[in-house]
C-alpha positions, 0 to 999 in steps of 0.5 A, spaced: 500 500 500 502 506 498 503 512 503 498 516 499 493 511 499 494 510 507 493 518 507 487 518 503 484 513 508 486 517 514 482 523 511 476 519 509 476 517 516 477 524 519 471 527 514 466 521 517 468 521 524 473 527 526 477 522 529 485 521 528 488 514 530 495 516 533 500 511 535 506 512 539 511 508 543 511 509 550 517 509 555 516 502 556 517 501 549 510 499 548 506 501 542 500 506 545 494 508 540 490 514 542 483 516 538 484 523 538 477 527 536 479 533 532 473 537 529 474 542 524 473 548 529 479 545 532 483 545 526 481 552 525 483 554 532 490 551 531 491 555 524 488 561 527 493 561 533 499 559 528 498 564 523 496 570 527 502 569 532 506 562 531 509 563 524 511 570 525 518 569 525 519 565 519 513 567 514 511 573 511 505 572 508 499 567 507 495 566 501 489 562 499 490 557 493 483 557 491 479 562 487 475 564 493 475 563 500 471 557 503 470 560 510 470 567 513 477 567 515 484 564 512 484 559 518 478 556 516 480 554 509 484 547 510 478 544 514 473 545 509 478 542 503 482 548 501 489 550 501 493 555 504 500 557 501 505 560 506 511 564 504 517 562 508 521 569 508 528 566 511 529 561 505 525 564 500 520 558 499 513 557 499 509 551 502 502 549 501 498 546 507 492 541 505 488 537 509 492 531 508 498 534 510 495 538 516 492 531 519 499 527 518 503 533 521 498 533 527 498 526 528 506 526 528 507 532 533 501 529 537 505 523 538 512 526 539 509 530 545 505 524 548 511 519 547 515 524 551 510 526 556 509 533 555 502 533 557 503 541 559 501 542 552 494 540 553 489 544 556 482 541 558 484 535 553 486 540 547 493 539 545 494 546 542 494 551 547 501 555 545 503 558 539 509 554 539 505 548 538 501 551 533 507 553 529 510 546 529 504 543 526 504 548 521 512 547 519 511 540 519 505 540 515 509 544 510 516 542 510 516 535 514 521 538 518 521 543 524 526 548 521 525 554 525 525 553 533 523 558 537 528 562 541 527 559 548 529 552 545 535 549 541 535 543 537 534 537 540 530 540 546 523 539 548 517 541 543 
């Protein structure tokens, strides 16, 4: 099975249930699985926090790929099946955010944070209480990496 097929299945399942299955290895080497409920409004919130505060140190512009907005705000575009273009001012490149790469990124960042026991990033069950985490979800979706760490941390440090 190809990665694209699997990712398409993840997106289809999310569209039906608003759930993601997230797996990670715990401290004892055991694989743990969580079902994470992630409604459209949460995706919108993550993107809103990231766009308005988290990405400012590396991104100078966000555009909508489609001819017209699918929601009132840019942050609503992805959860409704649209795409956003992020302009990286440091490396002069662009990244395109889609629902599939957002869901993949969220799953990876959630798994990493959970496997390291970083529960301080959750408030009332929500994972995205900080602009830094929202920025990392965006960066990983765009670049499959987190090239821009925030000032208070160094590479290899905690999320």
